[in-house]
Backbone as a chain_set.jsonl record, in Angstrom:
{"seq": "XXXXXXXXXXXXXXXXXXXXXXXXXXXXXXXXXXXXXXXXXXXXXXXXXXXXXXXXXXXXXXXXXXXXXXXXXXXXXXXXXXXXXXXXXXXXXXXXXXXXXXXXXXXXXXXXXXXXXXXXXXXXXXXXXXXXXXXXXXXXXXXXXXXXXXXXXXXXXXXX", "coords": {"N": [[0.864, -1.159, -0.057], [1.929, 1.341, 0.659], [3.643, 1.803, -1.321], [1.971, 2.399, -3.423], [0.747, 4.804, -2.482], [2.92, 6.48, -2.642], [3.566, 6.483, -5.392], [1.374, 7.895, -6.284], [1.407, 10.339, -5.319], [2.321, 12.547, -6.801], [0.113, 13.443, -8.129], [-2.139, 15.868, -8.083], [-5.235, 16.776, -6.729], [-7.935, 18.96, -7.145], [-10.69, 21.347, -6.883], [-12.437, 22.453, -9.736], [-12.22, 25.701, -11.293], [-13.605, 28.72, -12.779], [-11.784, 29.66, -14.592], [-10.888, 27.073, -15.689], [-12.68, 26.094, -17.409], [-12.273, 25.771, -20.261], [-10.52, 23.762, -20.555], [-12.038, 21.84, -19.313], [-14.259, 21.533, -20.939], [-13.17, 20.687, -23.267], [-12.125, 18.23, -22.514], [-14.634, 16.997, -22.138], [-15.741, 17.017, -24.746], [-13.865, 15.385, -26.058], [-14.311, 13.034, -24.501], [-17.004, 12.284, -25.098], [-16.775, 11.685, -27.878], [-14.98, 9.605, -27.762], [-16.208, 7.477, -26.139], [-18.893, 7.35, -26.952], [-18.866, 7.828, -29.595], [-19.904, 10.369, -30.305], [-20.387, 13.538, -31.522], [-19.86, 16.371, -30.052], [-21.248, 19.679, -29.852], [-18.791, 22.007, -29.401], [-19.089, 24.658, -28.419], [-21.66, 24.554, -27.034], [-21.052, 22.566, -25.244], [-18.993, 24.044, -23.745], [-20.528, 26.145, -22.726], [-22.207, 24.682, -21.013], [-20.328, 23.615, -19.089], [-19.525, 26.047, -17.983], [-22.036, 26.902, -16.828], [-22.365, 25.031, -14.847], [-20.157, 25.519, -13.272], [-20.602, 28.1, -12.414], [-22.877, 27.871, -10.819], [-23.058, 26.296, -7.813], [-24.961, 24.707, -6.859], [-25.826, 22.967, -8.818], [-23.582, 21.188, -8.969], [-20.215, 20.2, -9.095], [-16.898, 20.19, -10.413], [-14.01, 18.054, -10.423], [-10.454, 18.148, -10.691], [-7.666, 16.565, -11.832], [-4.347, 17.14, -11.672], [-1.069, 17.171, -12.742], [2.254, 18.181, -12.561], [1.296, 20.776, -12.902], [-0.33, 20.634, -15.096], [-3.595, 20.009, -16.423], [-4.794, 16.84, -16.291], [-6.867, 15.164, -15.956], [-10.431, 14.662, -15.037], [-13.554, 14.863, -13.412], [-17.089, 15.051, -12.973], [-19.378, 15.988, -10.43], [-22.77, 15.588, -9.728], [-25.995, 16.102, -8.103], [-28.419, 14.05, -6.718], [-31.48, 13.891, -5.106], [-32.431, 11.624, -2.55], [-35.608, 10.593, -1.539], [-36.142, 8.43, -0.059], [-33.914, 7.862, 1.349], [-33.353, 10.144, 2.491], [-31.204, 11.785, 1.928], [-28.505, 13.045, -0.14], [-27.663, 11.529, -3.245], [-24.751, 11.329, -4.808], [-23.774, 11.629, -8.028], [-21.359, 10.509, -10.266], [-20.061, 11.832, -13.054], [-18.971, 12.477, -16.432], [-16.352, 11.486, -16.572], [-13.037, 11.756, -17.331], [-9.71, 10.933, -18.376], [-6.857, 11.9, -19.673], [-5.46, 10.112, -22.527], [-2.585, 9.577, -22.35], [-2.137, 9.467, -19.699], [-3.486, 7.535, -18.424], [-4.039, 4.621, -16.428], [-2.328, 5.336, -14.432], [-3.113, 5.871, -12.064], [-4.706, 8.101, -11.755], [-7.613, 8.369, -12.112], [-8.088, 6.953, -9.718], [-7.175, 8.531, -7.82], [-8.886, 10.783, -8.121], [-11.524, 9.609, -7.584], [-11.036, 8.749, -4.827], [-10.808, 11.289, -3.586], [-13.581, 12.286, -4.214], [-15.002, 10.319, -2.817], [-14.23, 10.799, -0.2], [-15.087, 13.48, 0.138], [-17.799, 13.18, -0.25], [-18.637, 11.565, 1.886], [-18.043, 13.349, 4.118], [-20.037, 15.224, 3.402], [-22.412, 13.951, 3.975], [-23.69, 12.436, 1.953], [-25.565, 9.587, 0.77], [-24.682, 7.752, -1.031], [-22.652, 6.666, -3.89], [-22.986, 7.059, -7.374], [-22.939, 5.967, -10.743], [-23.12, 5.924, -14.294], [-22.369, 3.658, -17.076], [-21.249, 2.791, -20.278], [-22.432, -0.436, -21.577], [-20.686, -1.949, -23.001], [-18.244, -1.098, -22.321], [-15.71, -2.19, -20.965], [-13.255, -1.675, -19.679], [-13.497, 0.616, -18.318], [-15.688, -0.343, -16.467], [-14.251, -2.164, -14.966], [-12.291, -0.567, -13.719], [-14.034, 0.831, -12.072], [-15.051, -1.218, -10.492], [-12.803, -1.912, -9.283], [-12.508, 0.212, -7.374], [-14.354, -0.466, -5.572], [-17.043, -0.267, -6.427], [-20.045, -1.585, -7.455], [-22.184, -3.346, -10.0], [-25.438, -2.011, -10.415], [-28.867, -2.904, -9.809], [-30.498, -1.717, -11.565], [-31.889, -0.605, -14.585], [-31.224, 1.829, -17.063], [-33.341, 4.275, -18.623], [-34.095, 6.465, -21.29], [-35.151, 9.495, -22.621], [-34.676, 11.858, -25.042], [-35.137, 15.3, -25.03], [-34.312, 17.431, -26.454], [-32.468, 18.873, -29.131], [-29.857, 18.979, -28.744]], "CA": [[0.122, 0.016, -0.035], [2.902, 2.482, 0.804], [4.136, 2.186, -2.823], [0.716, 3.041, -4.191], [0.614, 6.22, -2.006], [4.109, 7.272, -3.109], [3.264, 6.628, -6.637], [0.203, 8.845, -6.69], [1.596, 11.702, -4.493], [2.548, 13.504, -7.664], [-1.182, 13.755, -8.659], [-2.787, 16.777, -7.194], [-6.611, 17.008, -6.922], [-8.523, 20.293, -6.771], [-11.97, 21.675, -7.379], [-12.258, 23.42, -10.754], [-12.644, 27.047, -11.116], [-14.063, 29.121, -14.114], [-10.763, 29.478, -15.632], [-10.589, 25.647, -16.117], [-13.792, 25.827, -18.258], [-11.996, 25.422, -21.55], [-9.958, 22.293, -20.502], [-13.049, 20.684, -19.02], [-15.171, 21.452, -22.093], [-12.261, 19.875, -24.283], [-12.198, 16.895, -21.99], [-15.967, 16.387, -22.321], [-15.948, 16.707, -26.176], [-13.105, 14.137, -26.301], [-14.852, 11.867, -23.926], [-18.192, 12.02, -25.83], [-16.344, 11.216, -28.951], [-14.225, 8.279, -27.405], [-16.96, 6.617, -25.615], [-20.194, 7.243, -27.602], [-18.883, 8.381, -31.116], [-20.899, 11.629, -30.42], [-19.633, 14.781, -31.777], [-20.407, 17.481, -29.253], [-20.93, 21.145, -30.196], [-17.833, 22.604, -28.343], [-19.74, 25.929, -27.758], [-22.607, 24.084, -26.137], [-20.272, 21.917, -24.091], [-18.46, 24.994, -22.894], [-21.542, 26.89, -22.072], [-22.658, 23.858, -19.972], [-19.34, 23.616, -18.03], [-19.564, 27.326, -17.296], [-23.056, 26.948, -16.118], [-22.191, 24.35, -13.605], [-19.095, 26.23, -12.443], [-21.29, 29.205, -11.963], [-23.96, 27.524, -9.774], [-22.627, 25.223, -7.109], [-26.262, 23.756, -6.62], [-25.78, 21.961, -10.027], [-22.62, 20.255, -8.842], [-18.879, 20.488, -9.204], [-15.858, 19.33, -11.161], [-12.612, 17.917, -9.672], [-9.479, 18.194, -11.593], [-6.373, 15.936, -11.493], [-3.18, 18.041, -12.103], [0.311, 16.664, -12.741], [3.048, 19.154, -13.039], [0.828, 22.203, -13.47], [-1.067, 20.243, -16.417], [-4.716, 19.112, -16.121], [-4.695, 15.533, -17.012], [-8.113, 14.314, -15.805], [-11.499, 15.327, -14.435], [-14.826, 14.294, -13.247], [-18.163, 15.945, -12.384], [-20.492, 15.399, -9.523], [-24.164, 16.147, -9.689], [-26.746, 15.657, -6.949], [-29.766, 13.537, -6.794], [-32.152, 13.752, -3.725], [-33.276, 10.454, -2.315], [-36.526, 10.615, -0.481], [-36.091, 7.158, 0.562], [-32.813, 7.905, 2.318], [-33.265, 11.589, 3.11], [-29.818, 12.364, 1.749], [-28.116, 13.112, -1.566], [-26.824, 10.486, -4.008], [-23.789, 11.742, -5.739], [-23.565, 11.241, -9.377], [-20.118, 10.692, -10.757], [-20.286, 12.01, -14.535], [-17.966, 13.101, -17.361], [-15.073, 10.878, -16.172], [-11.908, 11.657, -18.437], [-8.349, 11.092, -18.125], [-5.943, 12.03, -20.921], [-4.936, 8.814, -22.795], [-1.212, 9.328, -22.007], [-2.037, 9.441, -18.303], [-4.313, 6.456, -17.987], [-3.388, 3.504, -15.778], [-1.303, 5.845, -13.739], [-3.652, 6.212, -10.737], [-5.46, 9.535, -11.966], [-8.939, 8.153, -11.681], [-8.304, 6.43, -8.395], [-7.028, 9.819, -6.91], [-10.218, 11.609, -8.19], [-12.409, 8.773, -6.912], [-10.745, 8.851, -3.564], [-11.301, 12.618, -3.303], [-15.039, 12.255, -4.284], [-15.572, 9.426, -1.681], [-14.124, 11.46, 1.127], [-16.011, 14.656, 0.236], [-19.396, 12.778, -0.197], [-18.888, 11.05, 3.19], [-18.034, 14.575, 4.813], [-21.159, 15.96, 3.083], [-23.436, 13.215, 4.385], [-24.09, 11.751, 0.919], [-25.787, 8.246, 1.151], [-24.237, 6.713, -2.207], [-22.159, 7.203, -5.105], [-23.507, 6.277, -8.48], [-22.473, 6.451, -12.08], [-23.58, 5.108, -15.305], [-21.25, 3.309, -17.911], [-21.663, 1.944, -21.345], [-22.344, -1.783, -21.432], [-19.45, -2.6, -23.53], [-17.034, -0.481, -21.702], [-15.153, -3.111, -19.838], [-12.051, -1.133, -19.114], [-14.184, 1.522, -17.24], [-16.304, -1.058, -15.438], [-13.108, -2.826, -14.188], [-11.872, 0.364, -12.856], [-15.11, 1.168, -11.079], [-15.171, -2.346, -9.584], [-11.542, -1.865, -8.393], [-12.835, 1.188, -6.248], [-15.411, -0.839, -4.647], [-18.316, -0.204, -6.81], [-20.679, -2.887, -8.07], [-23.383, -2.988, -10.861], [-26.747, -1.876, -9.773], [-29.999, -3.754, -10.527], [-31.496, -0.668, -12.274], [-31.657, -0.305, -16.118], [-31.481, 3.293, -17.27], [-34.118, 4.614, -19.715], [-33.746, 7.826, -21.655], [-35.907, 10.233, -23.696], [-34.331, 13.123, -25.299], [-36.157, 16.364, -25.159], [-33.777, 18.588, -27.056], [-31.566, 18.341, -30.303], [-28.417, 19.221, -28.287]], "C": [[0.864, 1.231, -0.065], [3.313, 2.821, -0.522], [3.064, 2.867, -3.546], [0.551, 4.523, -3.822], [1.861, 7.049, -2.485], [3.972, 7.589, -4.639], [2.296, 7.833, -7.099], [0.359, 10.188, -5.983], [1.845, 12.826, -5.468], [1.275, 14.082, -8.322], [-1.871, 14.661, -7.631], [-4.234, 16.929, -7.584], [-7.159, 18.308, -6.322], [-9.792, 20.442, -7.535], [-11.644, 22.61, -8.588], [-12.76, 24.729, -10.581], [-13.081, 27.452, -12.563], [-13.018, 29.1, -15.058], [-10.363, 28.142, -16.141], [-11.692, 25.335, -17.131], [-13.426, 25.42, -19.596], [-11.516, 23.935, -21.562], [-11.08, 21.418, -20.243], [-13.97, 20.491, -20.203], [-14.392, 20.47, -23.066], [-12.298, 18.357, -23.792], [-13.624, 16.152, -22.385], [-16.283, 16.075, -23.889], [-15.035, 15.437, -26.687], [-13.734, 12.813, -25.743], [-16.121, 11.391, -24.645], [-17.862, 11.334, -27.141], [-15.827, 9.695, -28.73], [-15.272, 7.274, -27.055], [-18.419, 6.391, -26.302], [-19.96, 7.523, -29.203], [-19.657, 9.565, -31.318], [-20.041, 12.721, -30.567], [-20.428, 15.958, -31.115], [-20.22, 18.775, -29.818], [-20.045, 21.822, -29.074], [-18.429, 23.977, -27.699], [-20.799, 25.511, -26.724], [-22.01, 23.406, -24.972], [-19.617, 22.999, -23.259], [-19.276, 25.897, -22.083], [-22.015, 25.927, -20.927], [-21.69, 23.648, -18.882], [-19.4, 24.92, -17.278], [-20.744, 27.454, -16.408], [-23.093, 26.204, -14.848], [-21.252, 24.968, -12.741], [-19.728, 27.472, -11.713], [-22.341, 29.011, -10.822], [-23.615, 26.199, -9.195], [-23.885, 24.221, -6.809], [-26.307, 22.708, -7.785], [-24.69, 20.847, -9.679], [-21.205, 20.771, -8.781], [-18.007, 19.535, -9.92], [-14.635, 19.186, -10.251], [-11.792, 17.752, -10.906], [-8.284, 17.37, -11.098], [-5.338, 16.704, -12.233], [-1.928, 17.311, -11.818], [1.17, 17.759, -13.494], [2.427, 20.335, -13.735], [-0.177, 21.832, -14.771], [-2.274, 19.475, -15.948], [-4.777, 17.881, -17.054], [-6.175, 14.684, -16.911], [-9.186, 15.133, -15.026], [-12.64, 14.361, -14.209], [-15.763, 15.304, -12.644], [-18.997, 15.206, -11.537], [-21.68, 16.291, -9.596], [-24.919, 15.422, -8.553], [-28.219, 15.2, -7.368], [-30.458, 13.292, -5.388], [-32.843, 12.446, -3.605], [-34.194, 10.608, -1.143], [-36.478, 9.386, 0.39], [-34.959, 7.141, 1.72], [-32.627, 9.353, 3.075], [-31.894, 12.192, 3.159], [-29.669, 12.313, 0.134], [-27.464, 11.845, -2.083], [-26.0, 11.434, -4.84], [-23.44, 11.018, -6.908], [-22.266, 11.539, -9.939], [-20.343, 10.847, -12.359], [-18.996, 12.615, -15.214], [-16.63, 12.819, -16.842], [-14.066, 11.032, -17.47], [-10.623, 11.753, -17.911], [-7.645, 11.025, -19.485], [-5.375, 10.678, -21.195], [-3.509, 8.507, -22.398], [-0.905, 9.196, -20.542], [-2.903, 8.213, -17.714], [-3.455, 5.261, -17.333], [-2.25, 3.992, -14.88], [-1.815, 6.378, -12.216], [-4.583, 7.575, -10.644], [-6.788, 9.199, -11.366], [-9.056, 7.779, -10.318], [-8.118, 7.622, -7.54], [-8.372, 10.69, -6.982], [-11.321, 10.835, -7.456], [-12.195, 8.884, -5.323], [-11.23, 10.171, -2.831], [-12.87, 12.715, -3.157], [-15.642, 11.534, -3.03], [-15.487, 10.231, -0.373], [-14.979, 12.743, 1.343], [-17.57, 14.347, 0.33], [-19.657, 12.277, 1.306], [-18.958, 12.373, 4.132], [-19.377, 15.193, 4.652], [-22.454, 15.355, 3.536], [-24.208, 12.542, 3.102], [-24.396, 10.284, 1.336], [-25.094, 7.175, 0.077], [-23.645, 7.505, -3.222], [-22.584, 6.443, -6.289], [-22.982, 6.783, -9.786], [-22.987, 5.481, -13.127], [-22.304, 4.868, -16.271], [-21.967, 2.473, -19.059], [-21.411, 0.446, -21.062], [-21.101, -2.48, -21.92], [-18.121, -1.991, -23.079], [-16.399, -1.122, -20.476], [-13.933, -2.611, -19.058], [-12.556, -0.309, -18.021], [-14.917, 0.667, -16.121], [-15.369, -1.76, -14.464], [-12.589, -1.764, -13.299], [-12.693, 0.763, -11.779], [-15.177, 0.048, -10.007], [-14.056, -2.316, -8.791], [-11.733, -0.853, -7.257], [-14.005, 0.791, -5.471], [-17.009, -0.699, -5.085], [-18.884, -1.426, -7.399], [-21.803, -2.29, -9.052], [-24.529, -2.915, -9.958], [-27.791, -2.758, -10.493], [-30.932, -2.969, -11.204], [-30.943, -0.867, -13.781], [-31.993, 1.081, -16.286], [-32.296, 3.415, -18.517], [-33.874, 6.03, -19.966], [-34.719, 8.123, -22.758], [-35.392, 11.495, -23.84], [-35.288, 14.102, -25.572], [-35.605, 17.549, -25.878], [-32.895, 17.987, -28.295], [-30.189, 18.522, -29.93], [-27.838, 18.197, -27.381]], "O": [[0.474, 2.152, -0.782], [3.351, 3.997, -0.885], [3.299, 3.86, -4.235], [0.268, 5.372, -4.667], [1.738, 8.256, -2.691], [4.204, 8.705, -5.105], [2.467, 8.545, -8.088], [-0.51, 11.055, -6.076], [1.632, 13.981, -5.099], [1.353, 15.105, -9.002], [-2.138, 14.272, -6.494], [-4.471, 17.21, -8.759], [-6.881, 18.678, -5.181], [-10.017, 19.851, -8.592], [-10.733, 23.435, -8.513], [-13.676, 24.931, -9.784], [-12.954, 26.639, -13.479], [-13.177, 28.634, -16.185], [-9.503, 28.093, -17.02], [-11.595, 24.255, -17.714], [-14.237, 24.694, -20.171], [-11.944, 23.071, -22.327], [-11.167, 20.342, -20.835], [-14.424, 19.373, -20.446], [-14.988, 19.532, -23.596], [-12.474, 17.418, -24.568], [-13.716, 15.009, -22.831], [-16.937, 15.097, -24.248], [-15.412, 14.644, -27.549], [-13.706, 11.738, -26.342], [-16.301, 10.182, -24.792], [-18.615, 10.439, -27.527], [-16.213, 8.751, -29.42], [-15.243, 6.206, -27.666], [-19.008, 5.318, -26.173], [-20.913, 7.415, -29.974], [-20.08, 9.811, -32.447], [-19.054, 12.877, -29.847], [-21.472, 16.411, -31.584], [-19.113, 19.059, -30.275], [-20.522, 22.142, -27.985], [-18.195, 24.273, -26.527], [-20.825, 26.075, -25.629], [-22.407, 23.635, -23.829], [-19.69, 22.863, -22.038], [-18.915, 26.365, -21.003], [-22.214, 26.467, -19.838], [-22.143, 23.499, -17.747], [-19.334, 24.92, -16.049], [-20.614, 28.026, -15.326], [-23.73, 26.616, -13.879], [-21.464, 24.983, -11.529], [-19.398, 27.792, -10.571], [-22.602, 29.904, -10.015], [-23.78, 25.145, -9.81], [-23.695, 23.033, -6.547], [-26.852, 21.623, -7.586], [-24.876, 19.692, -10.062], [-21.093, 21.92, -8.353], [-18.256, 18.336, -10.045], [-14.297, 20.06, -9.451], [-12.247, 17.322, -11.966], [-7.939, 17.524, -9.927], [-5.508, 16.889, -13.438], [-1.744, 16.853, -10.69], [0.963, 18.169, -14.636], [2.809, 20.821, -14.799], [-0.739, 22.744, -15.377], [-2.161, 18.484, -15.227], [-4.802, 17.912, -18.284], [-6.497, 13.758, -17.655], [-8.871, 16.166, -14.436], [-12.684, 13.243, -14.723], [-15.375, 16.239, -11.944], [-19.335, 14.042, -11.751], [-21.618, 17.519, -9.539], [-24.554, 14.331, -8.116], [-28.985, 15.795, -8.126], [-29.944, 12.495, -4.603], [-33.727, 12.126, -4.4], [-33.786, 10.731, 0.012], [-36.812, 9.468, 1.572], [-35.077, 6.536, 2.785], [-31.894, 9.573, 4.039], [-31.452, 12.892, 4.07], [-30.424, 11.748, -0.657], [-26.757, 11.172, -1.333], [-26.565, 12.283, -5.529], [-22.878, 9.924, -6.855], [-21.972, 12.72, -10.125], [-20.848, 9.871, -12.915], [-18.112, 13.169, -14.561], [-15.817, 13.727, -16.664], [-14.327, 10.453, -18.525], [-10.377, 12.586, -17.039], [-7.89, 10.134, -20.297], [-4.838, 10.064, -20.273], [-3.187, 7.35, -22.129], [0.209, 8.906, -20.106], [-2.918, 8.027, -16.498], [-2.311, 5.013, -17.713], [-1.326, 3.238, -14.575], [-1.166, 7.064, -11.427], [-5.076, 7.991, -9.596], [-7.11, 9.648, -10.266], [-10.022, 8.192, -9.677], [-8.853, 7.758, -6.562], [-8.845, 11.219, -5.976], [-12.037, 11.488, -6.696], [-13.174, 9.101, -4.609], [-11.868, 10.193, -1.778], [-13.386, 13.158, -2.131], [-16.553, 11.999, -2.346], [-16.43, 10.343, 0.41], [-15.482, 13.054, 2.423], [-18.403, 15.085, 0.858], [-20.716, 12.529, 1.882], [-19.921, 12.457, 4.894], [-19.906, 15.685, 5.649], [-23.489, 16.022, 3.531], [-25.35, 12.125, 3.294], [-23.648, 9.729, 2.14], [-24.991, 5.972, 0.319], [-23.931, 8.675, -3.475], [-22.553, 5.213, -6.235], [-22.614, 7.952, -9.894], [-23.254, 4.319, -12.821], [-21.364, 5.662, -16.303], [-22.929, 1.718, -18.918], [-20.417, 0.061, -20.446], [-20.578, -3.43, -21.338], [-17.038, -2.412, -23.484], [-16.5, -0.741, -19.31], [-13.636, -3.063, -17.952], [-12.125, -0.469, -16.879], [-14.749, 0.969, -14.939], [-15.68, -1.92, -13.284], [-12.439, -2.05, -12.112], [-12.221, 1.026, -10.673], [-15.334, 0.31, -8.814], [-14.181, -2.658, -7.615], [-11.13, -1.063, -6.205], [-14.608, 1.606, -4.773], [-17.971, -0.934, -4.353], [-18.108, -2.279, -7.831], [-22.25, -1.144, -9.0], [-24.636, -3.588, -8.933], [-27.59, -3.256, -11.601], [-32.062, -3.392, -11.451], [-29.798, -1.214, -14.073], [-32.979, 1.54, -15.71], [-31.987, 2.698, -19.468], [-33.498, 6.778, -19.063], [-35.072, 7.319, -23.62], [-35.554, 12.305, -22.927], [-36.241, 13.832, -26.303], [-36.267, 18.583, -25.955], [-32.67, 16.781, -28.4], [-29.323, 18.236, -30.757], [-26.684, 18.319, -26.968]]}, "num_chains": 1, "name": "protein.A"}
């Protein structure tokens, strides 16, 4: 365990600020293309990132930084659970730059989210993942997450 902590000490995790919006929107565009083959409108993605950064009630982003360079991020949004009388924290928009994968970046982001969620009184962490994304599923299982017994349904209400 000591070796793992030493290896990841060079990864700094911090909350994103407004001046990180361009990097975050670029990560989101890259993520959508890589995972879903979806070409996002960069302007819309940038506006969406800025809207969240402007309104903490929507959620927040965490950034992983190595040597001053943003190399990964994830977004947290909230879902109120009336069954549990607490928030469920949804992990979304997970992205690690390809040259920094398998170096502990996601693990450090997840560890920070888990600690903040516990401190905030959240009752659970959730995320969704593409059925065929075995690499991501393996990473999530490694962090102690398990597949839920829910199936997600979706209906798009806009063209963006």
